[in-house]
C-alpha positions in Angstrom: -0.1 0.0 0.0 2.8 2.5 0.8 4.0 2.1 -2.9 0.9 3.0 -4.2 0.6 5.8 -2.0 4.1 7.1 -3.1 3.0 6.6 -6.7 -0.2 8.8 -5.8 2.5 11.4 -4.5 4.3 11.6 -7.7 6.6 9.0 -7.6 5.6 6.7 -10.6 8.9 4.4 -10.5 8.4 2.9 -7.1 10.0 -0.4 -6.8 11.5 -2.3 -3.7 15.2 -1.7 -2.9 17.8 -3.9 -3.6 19.1 -3.7 0.2 16.6 -4.5 2.9 16.6 -3.1 6.2 16.6 -5.5 9.4 12.9 -5.6 9.6 10.3 -4.5 6.9 11.1 -3.2 3.5 12.5 -0.1 1.5 10.8 1.2 -1.7 12.9 3.3 -3.8 11.9 5.8 -6.7 13.6 8.6 -8.4 14.1 11.1 -5.6 12.6 8.8 -2.9 13.8 6.3 -0.6 10.9 4.9 1.9 11.1 2.4 4.7 7.9 0.1 5.8 8.0 -1.2 9.0 5.1 -3.8 9.6 6.5 -4.7 13.0 4.8 -4.5 16.3 7.5 -2.2 18.1 7.3 1.4 17.9 9.7 3.0 15.3 13.2 4.6 17.2 15.4 7.6 16.6 17.9 5.2 15.4 15.6 3.7 12.7 14.7 7.3 11.6 18.4 8.2 11.4 19.7 5.2 9.6 17.1 5.7 6.8 17.9 9.4 6.6 21.9 8.6 6.4 20.9 6.0 3.6 19.2 8.4 1.7 21.9 11.0 2.2 24.6 8.5 1.1 22.9 7.1 -1.9 21.6 10.6 -2.8 25.2 11.7 -5.0 24.1 14.8 -6.8 20.7 14.2 -6.8 18.4 15.2 -4.0 16.4 12.2 -2.3 13.7 12.4 0.1 13.1 9.7 2.7 9.8 8.8 4.2 9.0 6.4 7.0 5.7 4.2 7.2 5.3 2.3 10.4 2.4 0.0 11.2 3.2 0.6 15.3 4.0 4.2 15.4 6.9 6.2 16.7 8.5 7.0 20.1 8.4 10.5 21.0 12.1 10.6 20.6 11.7 9.4 16.9 9.1 11.7 16.3 11.6 14.7 17.5 14.3 13.4 15.4 12.2 13.0 12.6 11.3 16.5 12.8 14.7 17.8 13.3 15.8 15.9 9.9 12.7 16.8 8.0 11.7 13.3 7.6 8.1 12.5 6.6 6.4 10.1 8.9 3.2 7.9 8.3 1.7 5.5 10.4 -0.5 2.5 8.6 -3.8 1.7 10.1 -4.6 -2.1 9.7 -5.8 -1.9 6.2 -2.4 -0.6 5.3 -3.6 3.0 4.7 -1.0 5.7 5.5 -1.9 8.5 7.7 0.5 11.6 8.1 2.0 12.0 11.6 4.1 15.3 11.2 4.4 18.4 9.6 7.0 17.0 6.9 4.5 14.4 6.2 1.6 16.9 5.4 4.1 18.9 3.2 5.0 15.9 1.1 1.4 15.3 0.6 0.5 19.2 -0.3 3.5 19.2 -2.8 4.1 15.6 -4.1 7.0 14.8 -5.8 
């Protein structure tokens, strides 16, 4: 569902990333790296930082936005870290539908790719 949502946001060439995170999945598109965590543990600041650093390292000369989709939600510290880094956060409801959590997510929805 996250890949479809990213396509709706204007990232039409979404695909599974070759390198998988320790849990969940990564989705890439031109200008986007997203992580989807279907686990029952809330996302931590380390999870956010790892995604952000991976996007930063893989960007080269092309700016890459990263976004996180979590089923279990985020710790307060993870939300604060994401806000500081400008990482859009989404929660997934039980149907897999993404819901924006922070300002960066609302901005991504408003502006798209």
